[in-house]
C-alpha positions in Angstrom: -35.5 11.5 -53.8 -31.9 11.6 -55.0 -29.1 12.6 -52.7 -28.4 15.9 -54.5 -32.0 17.0 -54.1 -32.1 16.0 -50.4 -28.9 18.1 -49.7 -30.3 21.0 -51.7 -33.6 21.0 -50.0 -32.0 20.7 -46.5 -29.5 23.4 -47.4 -32.2 25.8 -48.4 -34.0 25.2 -45.1 -30.8 25.6 -43.2 -29.8 28.8 -44.9 -33.3 30.3 -44.4 -33.1 29.4 -40.7 -29.7 30.9 -40.4 -30.9 34.1 -42.0 -33.9 34.2 -39.7 -31.5 33.8 -36.7 -29.4 36.8 -38.0 -32.5 38.9 -38.3 -33.6 38.0 -34.7 -30.3 39.0 -33.2 -30.2 42.2 -35.2 -33.7 43.1 -34.0 -32.6 42.3 -30.5 -29.9 45.0 -30.8 -27.1 42.7 -29.7 -24.0 44.1 -31.2 -20.3 44.1 -30.5 -19.8 40.4 -30.9 -21.1 38.0 -33.6 -23.9 36.5 -31.6 -26.0 35.1 -34.5 -23.0 33.2 -35.9 -22.0 31.9 -32.5 -25.6 30.8 -31.7 -25.9 29.0 -35.1 -22.6 27.2 -34.6 -23.5 26.1 -31.1 -27.0 25.0 -32.0 -25.8 23.3 -35.2 -23.2 21.4 -33.3 -25.7 20.2 -30.7 -28.2 19.1 -33.4 -25.4 17.3 -35.3 -24.6 15.4 -32.0 -28.3 14.4 -31.7 -28.4 13.3 -35.3 -25.2 11.3 -35.1 -26.3 9.7 -31.9 -29.7 8.8 -33.3 -28.1 7.3 -36.4 -25.6 5.3 -34.4 -28.6 3.7 -32.7 -30.1 2.7 -36.0 -32.6 5.6 -36.4 -32.7 7.2 -39.8 -30.4 6.3 -42.7 -28.6 7.9 -45.6 -31.5 10.0 -46.8 -31.8 11.6 -43.3 -28.0 12.1 -43.1 -28.1 13.9 -46.4 -31.2 16.0 -45.7 -30.4 17.0 -42.1 -26.6 16.5 -41.6 -25.3 17.6 -44.9 -28.0 19.9 -46.1 -29.9 21.5 -43.3 -27.0 21.7 -40.8 -24.5 22.5 -43.5 -26.7 25.4 -44.6 -27.3 26.5 -41.0 -23.9 26.5 -39.4 -21.6 29.2 -40.4 -18.0 28.5 -40.0 -17.1 30.5 -43.1 -18.8 33.5 -41.6 -17.1 32.6 -38.3 -13.7 32.8 -40.1 -14.5 36.1 -41.7 -15.7 37.6 -38.5 -12.6 36.5 -36.7 -10.4 38.1 -39.4 -12.5 41.2 -39.2 -11.9 41.4 -35.4 -8.2 40.8 -35.9 -7.9 43.4 -38.6 -9.7 46.0 -36.5 -7.1 45.4 -33.7 -9.5 43.5 -31.4 -7.1 40.6 -30.9 -8.5 39.7 -27.5 -12.1 39.5 -28.8 -10.9 37.4 -31.8 -9.0 35.0 -29.6 -11.9 34.7 -27.2 -14.4 34.2 -30.0 -12.3 31.3 -31.5 -11.6 29.6 -28.2 -15.1 29.8 -26.9 -16.7 28.8 -30.2 -14.5 25.7 -30.7 -14.7 24.5 -27.1 -18.5 25.1 -26.7 -19.1 23.6 -30.2 -17.3 20.4 -29.2 -19.1 20.4 -25.8 -22.5 21.0 -27.5 -22.0 18.1 -29.9 -20.9 15.9 -27.1 -24.0 16.8 -25.1 -26.3 16.1 -28.1 -24.6 12.8 -28.6 -24.8 11.9 -24.9 -28.6 12.8 -24.8 -29.3 10.8 -28.0 -27.5 7.8 -26.6 -29.4 7.9 -23.4 -32.8 8.6 -24.9 -32.5 6.2 -27.8 -30.8 3.4 -25.8 
């Protein structure tokens, strides 16, 4: 399968998963903070760490990177929505929530990716 189709197929799956996550959080009645976006970014970061760790150990190849890393995780993670939600919080005068959201998202995203990479390196060693 060519690279474009792999990215497109993965992106469709990732976007569908992201939408499903949004529905789940909406049905759970969790409001006041963008939980679905936060969860997608943290999970996506963790999964990217696992993928990169596996690939560094020789598992998978370019098709897997395109399908999962570029397509699925690109369609699932939502940093454009993250940016919009941050601006919305700022524009509504909720500076503290906006700052907290940015700091926690970035720090935990980096930590989640590091954890995924660490686990992949240990499991696939």
